[in-house]
DSSP file (Angstrom, degrees, kcal/mol; ACC not computed):
  #  RESIDUE AA STRUCTURE BP1 BP2  ACC     N-H-->O    O-->H-N    N-H-->O    O-->H-N    TCO  KAPPA ALPHA  PHI   PSI    X-CA   Y-CA   Z-CA
    1    1 A M              0   0    0      0, 0.0     2,-0.5     0, 0.0    14,-0.1   0.000 360.0 360.0 360.0 142.2  109.7   97.9  114.5
    2    2 A T        -     0   0    0     12,-0.2    12,-2.1   111,-0.0     2,-0.4  -0.657 360.0-169.1 -84.1 126.6  107.3  100.8  114.5
    3    3 A V  E     -A   13   0A   0     -2,-0.5   111,-0.3    10,-0.2     2,-0.3  -0.912   5.4-177.7-116.6 138.2  105.1  101.1  111.3
    4    4 A K  E     -A   12   0A   0      8,-1.9     8,-2.0    -2,-0.4     2,-0.3  -0.889  10.2-148.1-128.8 163.8  103.0  104.2  110.7
    5    5 A Y  E     -AB  11 112A   0    107,-2.4   107,-1.9    -2,-0.3     2,-0.3  -0.941   2.5-141.0-138.3 155.9  100.6  105.0  107.8
    6    6 A T    >   -     0   0    0      4,-2.1     3,-1.7    -2,-0.3     4,-0.1  -0.712  28.2-114.3-112.6 165.7   99.5  108.1  105.9
    7    7 A E  T 3  S+     0   0    0      1,-0.3    -1,-0.1    -2,-0.3   104,-0.0   0.670 117.7  62.3 -67.1 -17.7   96.1  109.2  104.5
    8    8 A E  T 3  S-     0   0    0      2,-0.1    -1,-0.3    58,-0.0    58,-0.1   0.385 122.5-107.0 -91.4   3.0   97.7  108.9  101.0
    9    9 A H  S <  S+     0   0    0     -3,-1.7    16,-2.4     1,-0.3     2,-0.4   0.807  73.5 133.5  81.8  31.3   98.2  105.1  101.7
   10   10 A E  E     - C   0  24A   0     14,-0.2    -4,-2.1    -4,-0.1    -1,-0.3  -0.872  43.2-146.1-108.7 153.5  101.9  104.9  102.2
   11   11 A W  E     -AC   5  23A   0     12,-2.3    12,-1.9    -2,-0.4     2,-0.3  -0.810   9.3-167.3-107.8 153.2  103.6  103.0  105.2
   12   12 A I  E     -AC   4  22A   0     -8,-2.0    -8,-1.9    -2,-0.3     2,-0.5  -0.951   4.4-170.8-142.0 120.5  106.7  104.2  106.8
   13   13 A Q  E     -AC   3  21A   0      8,-2.4     8,-2.5    -2,-0.3   -10,-0.2  -0.955  23.2-122.2-123.5 124.8  108.7  101.8  109.2
   14   14 A L  E     - C   0  20A   0    -12,-2.1     6,-0.3    -2,-0.5   -12,-0.2  -0.448  22.7-178.3 -64.8 131.4  111.6  102.9  111.4
   15   15 A E  S    S-     0   0    0      4,-3.2     2,-0.2    -2,-0.2     5,-0.2   0.764  74.6 -16.7 -86.3 -41.0  114.8  101.0  110.9
   16   16 A D  S    S-     0   0    0      3,-1.5    -1,-0.2   -15,-0.0     0, 0.0  -0.700  98.1 -62.1-147.1-164.3  116.6  102.9  113.6
   17   17 A H  S    S+     0   0    0     -2,-0.2    88,-0.1     1,-0.2     3,-0.1   0.589 131.7  12.9 -72.8  -6.0  116.1  106.1  115.6
   18   18 A E  S    S+     0   0    0      1,-0.2    84,-3.1    86,-0.0     2,-0.5   0.491 110.7  78.1-145.2  -8.1  116.3  108.3  112.4
   19   19 A T  E     + D   0 101A   0     82,-0.2    -4,-3.2    80,-0.0    -3,-1.5  -0.908  53.0 178.5-110.7 133.2  116.1  106.1  109.3
   20   20 A A  E     -CD  14 100A   0     80,-2.6    80,-2.5    -2,-0.5     2,-0.4  -0.920  25.2-129.0-135.5 159.4  112.9  104.6  107.8
   21   21 A V  E     -CD  13  99A   0     -8,-2.5    -8,-2.4    -2,-0.3     2,-0.4  -0.845  25.8-158.9-103.1 136.8  111.7  102.5  105.0
   22   22 A V  E     +CD  12  98A   0     76,-2.9    75,-2.9    -2,-0.4    76,-1.2  -0.928  22.4 139.6-123.8 147.3  108.7  103.7  102.9
   23   23 A G  E     -C   11   0A   0    -12,-1.9   -12,-2.3    -2,-0.4     2,-0.3  -0.906  49.8 -79.6-162.2-172.5  106.3  101.9  100.6
   24   24 A I  E     -C   10   0A   0     71,-0.4   -14,-0.2    67,-0.3   -15,-0.1  -0.712  47.7-116.2-102.1 151.4  102.6  101.7   99.5
   25   25 A T     >  -     0   0    0    -16,-2.4     4,-2.7    -2,-0.3     5,-0.2  -0.311  24.9-106.5 -83.7 168.1  100.0   99.8  101.7
   26   26 A L  H  > S+     0   0    0      1,-0.2     4,-2.2     2,-0.2     5,-0.2   0.892 122.8  56.6 -56.7 -40.6   98.1   96.7  100.8
   27   27 A H  H  > S+     0   0    0      2,-0.2     4,-1.9     1,-0.2    -1,-0.2   0.922 107.8  47.7 -57.3 -45.3   95.1   99.0  100.5
   28   28 A A  H  > S+     0   0    0    -19,-0.2     4,-2.6     1,-0.2     5,-0.2   0.954 112.1  47.0 -63.1 -53.1   96.9  101.1   97.9
   29   29 A Q  H  X S+     0   0    0     -4,-2.7     4,-2.2     1,-0.3    -1,-0.2   0.832 110.4  53.3 -68.1 -26.1   98.1   98.2   95.8
   30   30 A D  H  < S+     0   0    0     -4,-2.2    -1,-0.3    -5,-0.2    -2,-0.2   0.891 112.3  45.7 -69.0 -37.2   94.7   96.6   95.8
   31   31 A A  H  < S+     0   0    0     -4,-1.9    -2,-0.2    -5,-0.2    -1,-0.2   0.878 115.5  46.2 -71.1 -33.9   93.2   99.8   94.6
   32   32 A L  H  < S-     0   0    0     -4,-2.6    28,-0.7     1,-0.2    29,-0.3   0.878  94.0-157.3 -73.1 -38.9   95.9  100.3   91.9
   33   33 A G     <  +     0   0    0     -4,-2.2    -1,-0.2    -5,-0.2     2,-0.1  -0.561  57.7   9.2  80.7-162.8   95.9   96.7   90.6
   34   34 A D  S    S-     0   0    0     -2,-0.2    25,-2.0     1,-0.1     2,-0.5  -0.312  75.7-139.9 -58.2 116.7   98.9   95.3   88.8
   35   35 A V  E     +G   58   0B   0     23,-0.2    23,-0.3    49,-0.2    53,-0.2  -0.713  28.5 169.4 -78.6 124.9  101.8   97.7   89.1
   36   36 A V  E     +     0   0B   0     21,-2.1     2,-0.3    -2,-0.5    22,-0.2   0.513  60.9  18.6-115.2  -7.4  103.8   97.9   85.9
   37   37 A F  E     -G   57   0B   0     20,-1.6    20,-2.7    47,-0.2     2,-0.4  -0.976  54.8-166.1-159.1 143.5  106.2  100.9   86.5
   38   38 A V  E     -G   56   0B   0     -2,-0.3     2,-0.7    18,-0.2    18,-0.2  -0.999  10.6-154.6-133.1 139.0  107.6  102.9   89.4
   39   39 A D  E     -G   55   0B   0     16,-3.2    16,-1.6    -2,-0.4    -2,-0.0  -0.912  23.0-162.4-110.5 104.9  109.3  106.1   89.3
   40   40 A L        -     0   0    0     -2,-0.7    14,-0.1    14,-0.2    36,-0.1  -0.496  20.9-103.1 -94.3 158.6  111.6  106.3   92.4
   41   41 A P        -     0   0    0      0, 0.0     2,-0.4     0, 0.0    -1,-0.1  -0.279  41.9 -96.2 -72.1 161.8  113.2  109.5   93.9
   42   42 A E    >   -     0   0    0      1,-0.1     3,-2.3     4,-0.0    31,-0.3  -0.661  40.0-110.3 -76.8 129.5  116.8  110.3   93.4
   43   43 A V  T 3  S+     0   0    0     -2,-0.4    31,-0.2     1,-0.3     3,-0.1  -0.362 105.6  27.8 -57.8 136.9  119.2  109.3   96.3
   44   44 A G  T 3  S+     0   0    0     29,-2.6    -1,-0.3     1,-0.3     2,-0.2   0.202  90.9 125.9  93.6 -14.4  120.4  112.3   98.1
   45   45 A K    <   -     0   0    0     -3,-2.3    28,-2.7    27,-0.1     2,-0.4  -0.529  52.0-139.8 -80.0 145.1  117.4  114.4   97.3
   46   46 A T  E     -E   72   0A   0     26,-0.2     2,-0.3    -2,-0.2    26,-0.2  -0.885  19.0-170.4-106.8 135.4  115.5  116.1  100.1
   47   47 A F  E     -E   71   0A   0     24,-2.8    24,-2.3    -2,-0.4     2,-0.2  -0.897  19.4-127.8-122.7 146.5  111.7  116.3  100.4
   48   48 A A    >   -     0   0    0     -2,-0.3     3,-2.1    22,-0.2    19,-0.3  -0.608  48.5 -83.6 -81.5 155.8  109.2  118.1  102.5
   49   49 A K  T 3  S+     0   0    0      1,-0.3    -1,-0.1    -2,-0.2     3,-0.1  -0.357 119.6  17.9 -55.1 137.5  106.4  116.1  104.1
   50   50 A G  T 3  S+     0   0    0     17,-3.6    -1,-0.3     1,-0.3     2,-0.1   0.333  92.4 133.3  84.9  -7.2  103.6  115.7  101.6
   51   51 A E    <   -     0   0    0     -3,-2.1    16,-2.9    16,-0.2     2,-0.4  -0.473  69.2-102.4 -75.7 144.9  105.8  116.5   98.6
   52   52 A V  E     + H   0  66B   0     14,-0.2    14,-0.2     1,-0.2    -1,-0.1  -0.564  43.6 173.9 -69.7 129.2  105.5  114.1   95.6
   53   53 A A  E     -     0   0B   0     12,-3.7     2,-0.3    -2,-0.4    13,-0.2   0.501  59.4 -19.2-115.6  -9.6  108.5  111.7   95.8
   54   54 A G  E     - H   0  65B   0     11,-1.1    11,-3.4   -14,-0.1     2,-0.4  -0.977  60.0-110.8-178.6 179.8  107.6  109.3   93.0
   55   55 A V  E     -GH  39  64B   0    -16,-1.6   -16,-3.2    -2,-0.3     2,-0.5  -0.992  12.8-156.4-137.8 142.7  105.0  107.8   90.9
   56   56 A V  E     -GH  38  63B   0      7,-3.4     7,-2.9    -2,-0.4     2,-0.4  -0.980  12.7-165.7-118.4 127.9  103.3  104.3   90.7
   57   57 A E  E     +GH  37  62B   0    -20,-2.7   -21,-2.1    -2,-0.5   -20,-1.6  -0.928  10.6 173.5-115.5 138.2  101.7  103.3   87.5
   58   58 A S  E     -G   35   0B   0      3,-3.1   -23,-0.2    -2,-0.4   -25,-0.1  -0.746  51.1 -95.5-127.1 175.6   99.4  100.3   87.2
   59   59 A V  S    S+     0   0    0    -25,-2.0   -26,-0.1    -2,-0.2   -24,-0.1   0.698 126.4  41.6 -68.9 -14.3   97.2   98.9   84.5
   60   60 A K  S    S-     0   0    0    -28,-0.7     2,-0.3   -26,-0.3    -1,-0.2   0.832 125.7 -29.9 -93.4 -40.4   94.3  100.9   86.0
   61   61 A A        -     0   0    0    -29,-0.3    -3,-3.1     2,-0.0     2,-0.4  -0.933  51.0-105.1-167.5 174.0   95.9  104.1   86.9
   62   62 A A  E     -H   57   0B   0     -2,-0.3     2,-0.3    -5,-0.2    -5,-0.2  -0.981  34.0-173.7-123.6 140.4   98.9  106.2   87.9
   63   63 A A  E     -H   56   0B   0     -7,-2.9    -7,-3.4    -2,-0.4     2,-0.2  -0.994  23.7-119.8-139.0 141.2   99.3  107.6   91.4
   64   64 A D  E     -H   55   0B   0     -2,-0.3     2,-0.6    -9,-0.2    -9,-0.3  -0.469  20.1-138.3 -79.1 149.7  101.7  109.9   93.0
   65   65 A L  E     -H   54   0B   0    -11,-3.4   -12,-3.7    -2,-0.2   -11,-1.1  -0.941  23.7-153.2-109.1 121.5  103.8  108.6   96.0
   66   66 A Y  E     -H   52   0B   0     -2,-0.6   -14,-0.2   -14,-0.2   -15,-0.1  -0.699  19.8-109.6-102.8 146.8  104.0  111.3   98.7
   67   67 A M        -     0   0    0    -16,-2.9   -17,-3.6    -2,-0.3   -16,-0.2  -0.618  21.6-155.9 -73.2 121.9  106.7  111.7  101.2
   68   68 A P  S    S+     0   0    0      0, 0.0     2,-0.3     0, 0.0    -1,-0.2   0.792  75.7  10.3 -70.1 -28.7  105.3  110.8  104.6
   69   69 A V  S    S-     0   0    0    -21,-0.1     2,-0.2   -20,-0.1   -22,-0.1  -0.963  89.8 -90.5-145.1 156.2  107.9  112.9  106.5
   70   70 A A  S    S+     0   0    0     -2,-0.3    33,-2.8    34,-0.2    34,-0.5  -0.502  72.0 101.1 -67.0 136.8  110.4  115.5  105.7
   71   71 A G  E     -EF  47 102A   0    -24,-2.3   -24,-2.8    31,-0.2     2,-0.5  -0.991  65.7 -69.7 172.5-177.2  113.8  114.0  104.9
   72   72 A E  E     -EF  46 101A   0     29,-1.5    29,-2.9    -2,-0.3     2,-0.3  -0.893  40.5-122.6-105.3 128.9  116.6  112.9  102.7
   73   73 A V  E     + F   0 100A   0    -28,-2.7   -29,-2.6    -2,-0.5    27,-0.3  -0.525  31.4 175.2 -67.1 128.1  116.3  109.8  100.5
   74   74 A T  E     +     0   0A   0     25,-2.5     2,-0.3     1,-0.4    26,-0.2   0.672  62.4   1.6-109.4 -25.9  119.2  107.6  101.4
   75   75 A E  E     - F   0  99A   0     24,-1.1    24,-2.8   -33,-0.1    -1,-0.4  -0.987  57.2-150.5-159.7 147.2  118.5  104.4   99.2
   76   76 A V  E     - F   0  98A   0     -2,-0.3     2,-1.3    22,-0.2    22,-0.2  -0.903  32.7-106.6-121.4 161.2  116.0  103.3   96.6
   77   77 A N     >  -     0   0    0     20,-2.5     4,-1.9    -2,-0.3     3,-0.5  -0.661  32.6-177.9 -89.5  95.3  114.8   99.7   95.9
   78   78 A E  H  > S+     0   0    0     -2,-1.3     4,-2.0     1,-0.2     5,-0.2   0.862  81.4  61.0 -60.6 -35.9  116.5   98.9   92.7
   79   79 A A  H  > S+     0   0    0      1,-0.2     4,-2.4     2,-0.2    -1,-0.2   0.884 102.3  52.3 -62.5 -37.7  114.8   95.5   92.7
   80   80 A L  H  4 S+     0   0    0     -3,-0.5    -1,-0.2     2,-0.2    -2,-0.2   0.919 106.8  51.8 -61.5 -45.7  111.4   97.2   92.6
   81   81 A R  H  < S+     0   0    0     -4,-1.9    -2,-0.2     1,-0.2    -1,-0.2   0.901 115.0  43.9 -58.0 -37.6  112.5   99.3   89.6
   82   82 A A  H  < S+     0   0    0     -4,-2.0    -2,-0.2     1,-0.3    -1,-0.2   0.886 131.2  22.9 -67.7 -41.0  113.5   96.0   87.8
   83   83 A D    ><  +     0   0    0     -4,-2.4     3,-2.0    -5,-0.2    -1,-0.3  -0.742  65.6 178.9-134.4  81.4  110.3   94.2   89.0
   84   84 A P  T >  S+     0   0    0      0, 0.0     3,-1.5     0, 0.0     4,-0.3   0.684  75.9  77.4 -58.5 -18.2  107.4   96.6   89.8
   85   85 A A  T >> S+     0   0    0      1,-0.3     4,-2.5     2,-0.2     3,-1.0   0.608  71.8  78.5 -69.8 -10.3  105.2   93.7   90.6
   86   86 A L  H <> S+     0   0    0     -3,-2.0     4,-2.3     1,-0.3     9,-0.3   0.798  84.3  65.1 -67.6 -25.9  107.0   93.3   93.9
   87   87 A A  H <4 S+     0   0    0     -3,-1.5    -1,-0.3    -4,-0.2    -2,-0.2   0.788 111.2  37.1 -66.3 -26.6  104.6   96.3   95.0
   88   88 A N  H <4 S+     0   0    0     -3,-1.0    -2,-0.2    -4,-0.3    -1,-0.2   0.895 120.6  41.8 -85.2 -53.7  101.8   93.9   94.5
   89   89 A S  H  < S+     0   0    0     -4,-2.5    -3,-0.2     1,-0.2    -2,-0.2   0.827 137.5   7.7 -71.1 -35.8  103.2   90.5   95.7
   90   90 A D    ><> +     0   0    0     -4,-2.3     5,-2.7    -5,-0.2     3,-1.4  -0.454  68.6 159.6-148.5  68.3  105.0   92.0   98.9
   91   91 A P  T 3 5S+     0   0    0      0, 0.0   -67,-0.3     0, 0.0    -2,-0.1   0.769  80.5  44.9 -61.7 -29.6  104.1   95.6   99.4
   92   92 A M  T 3 5S+     0   0    0    -69,-0.1    -5,-0.1     4,-0.1   -67,-0.1   0.340 128.6  20.2 -96.0   4.3  105.1   95.6  103.1
   93   93 A G  T X 5S+     0   0    0     -3,-1.4     3,-1.4    -7,-0.2    -3,-0.1   0.172 131.6   7.9-137.7-108.2  108.3   93.8  102.5
   94   94 A Q  T 3 5S+     0   0    0      1,-0.3    -7,-0.1    -5,-0.1    -8,-0.1   0.689 118.7  68.7 -57.4 -17.6  110.3   93.4   99.3
   95   95 A G  T 3 <S+     0   0    0     -5,-2.7   -71,-0.4    -9,-0.3    -1,-0.3   0.189  70.2 136.1 -90.2  17.3  108.1   95.8   97.5
   96   96 A W    <   -     0   0    0     -3,-1.4   -73,-0.3    -6,-0.1   -16,-0.2  -0.254  43.6-151.5 -63.6 154.9  109.4   98.8   99.6
   97   97 A F        -     0   0    0    -75,-2.9   -20,-2.5     1,-0.3     2,-0.3   0.900  57.0 -25.2 -96.4 -55.9  110.2  102.0   97.6
   98   98 A F  E     -DF  22  76A   0    -76,-1.2   -76,-2.9   -22,-0.2     2,-0.4  -0.966  50.7-119.4-157.0 168.4  112.9  104.0   99.3
   99   99 A K  E     -DF  21  75A   0    -24,-2.8   -25,-2.5    -2,-0.3   -24,-1.1  -0.898  28.8-160.3-115.2 149.2  114.6  104.7  102.6
  100  100 A V  E     -DF  20  73A   0    -80,-2.5   -80,-2.6    -2,-0.4     2,-0.8  -0.989  21.9-134.4-136.6 136.3  114.6  108.2  104.2
  101  101 A L  E     -DF  19  72A   0    -29,-2.9   -29,-1.5    -2,-0.4   -82,-0.2  -0.808  39.6-129.7 -88.6 113.8  116.7  109.9  106.8
  102  102 A I  E     - F   0  71A   0    -84,-3.1   -31,-0.2    -2,-0.8     3,-0.2  -0.446  19.7-165.0 -76.2 130.5  114.0  111.6  108.9
  103  103 A K  S    S+     0   0    0    -33,-2.8     2,-0.4     1,-0.3    -1,-0.2   0.881  79.9  20.8 -84.0 -37.9  114.5  115.3  109.5
  104  104 A D    >>  -     0   0    0    -34,-0.5     3,-1.5     1,-0.1     4,-0.7  -0.907  59.5-162.0-140.7 107.4  111.9  115.7  112.3
  105  105 A M  H 3> S+     0   0    0     -2,-0.4     4,-2.5     1,-0.3     5,-0.1   0.606  87.4  74.6 -63.4 -14.1  110.6  112.8  114.3
  106  106 A A  H 3> S+     0   0    0      1,-0.2     4,-1.2     2,-0.2    -1,-0.3   0.904  94.3  54.6 -63.6 -42.5  107.6  114.8  115.4
  107  107 A E  H <4 S+     0   0    0     -3,-1.5     4,-0.4     1,-0.2     3,-0.2   0.864 108.5  46.6 -56.9 -40.1  106.2  114.2  111.8
  108  108 A F  H >< S+     0   0    0     -4,-0.7     3,-1.8     1,-0.2    -2,-0.2   0.951 107.7  58.7 -67.1 -50.7  106.6  110.5  112.1
  109  109 A D  H 3< S+     0   0    0     -4,-2.5    -2,-0.2     1,-0.3    -1,-0.2   0.699 102.8  51.7 -51.9 -29.2  105.0  110.5  115.5
  110  110 A V  T 3< S+     0   0    0     -4,-1.2    -1,-0.3    -3,-0.2    -2,-0.2   0.577  85.6 105.1 -86.8 -12.0  101.7  112.0  114.3
  111  111 A L  S <  S-     0   0    0     -3,-1.8  -105,-0.2    -4,-0.4     2,-0.1  -0.256  84.1 -83.5 -67.6 161.5  101.1  109.6  111.5
  112  112 A M  B     -B    5   0A   0   -107,-1.9  -107,-2.4     1,-0.1    -1,-0.1  -0.350  35.9-139.1 -70.1 140.3   98.4  106.8  112.0
  113  113 A D     >  -     0   0    0   -109,-0.2     4,-2.7    -3,-0.1     5,-0.2  -0.333  40.4 -87.7 -82.8 177.0   99.1  103.6  113.8
  114  114 A E  H  > S+     0   0    0   -111,-0.3     4,-2.9     1,-0.2     5,-0.2   0.932 126.7  47.5 -55.6 -52.5   97.8  100.3  112.4
  115  115 A P  H  > S+     0   0    0      0, 0.0     4,-2.2     0, 0.0    -1,-0.2   0.899 113.2  48.0 -59.2 -40.1   94.4  100.4  114.2
  116  116 A A  H  > S+     0   0    0      2,-0.2     4,-2.2     1,-0.2    -2,-0.2   0.910 113.5  48.8 -70.1 -40.7   93.8  104.1  113.2
  117  117 A Y  H  X S+     0   0    0     -4,-2.7     4,-2.7     2,-0.2     5,-0.3   0.926 109.6  51.7 -59.6 -44.8   94.8  103.2  109.5
  118  118 A A  H  X S+     0   0    0     -4,-2.9     4,-1.7     1,-0.2    -2,-0.2   0.948 113.3  44.8 -58.3 -49.0   92.5  100.2  109.5
  119  119 A K  H  X S+     0   0    0     -4,-2.2     4,-1.2     1,-0.2    -1,-0.2   0.885 111.6  53.0 -57.7 -43.8   89.7  102.4  110.7
  120  120 A F  H  < S+     0   0    0     -4,-2.2     4,-0.4     1,-0.2     3,-0.2   0.899 111.0  46.5 -60.1 -46.4   90.6  105.1  108.2
  121  121 A T  H >< S+     0   0    0     -4,-2.7     3,-0.6     1,-0.2    -1,-0.2   0.804 106.6  57.6 -72.6 -30.1   90.4  102.6  105.3
  122  122 A Q  H 3< S+     0   0    0     -4,-1.7    -1,-0.2    -5,-0.3    -2,-0.2   0.849 111.5  44.1 -69.8 -33.2   87.1  101.1  106.4
  123  123 A N  T 3<        0   0    0     -4,-1.2    -1,-0.2    -3,-0.2    -2,-0.2   0.463 360.0 360.0 -94.0  -2.5   85.6  104.8  106.2
  124  124 A S    <         0   0    0     -3,-0.6    -1,-0.2    -4,-0.4    -2,-0.2   0.464 360.0 360.0-112.4 360.0   87.1  105.7  102.8
């Protein structure tokens, strides 16, 4: 499965040709510390790329969760809402935030791949 990354430290992984899963990266959860609360978007809501889609609160800080691509939220991770620590223990797996129906695949295609994101985080 293809995984891409944003400069705001979200990851997005294609599930099929138009649906993707979104979460925060290992780098983001390391910077945040212990996640204690997540505010997830409403299913059925449509967002533009870069729009705030949720909030992650930790013992250190609160951070906005940005929509990596324009699209409609099709599902949220209720397990994460019940146990926000999943964002720390398994951010690239069970700690996913929501699924999105991608409006324009070109927005996905221009996001960073893993090597580019690794280089980006070394320089930030």
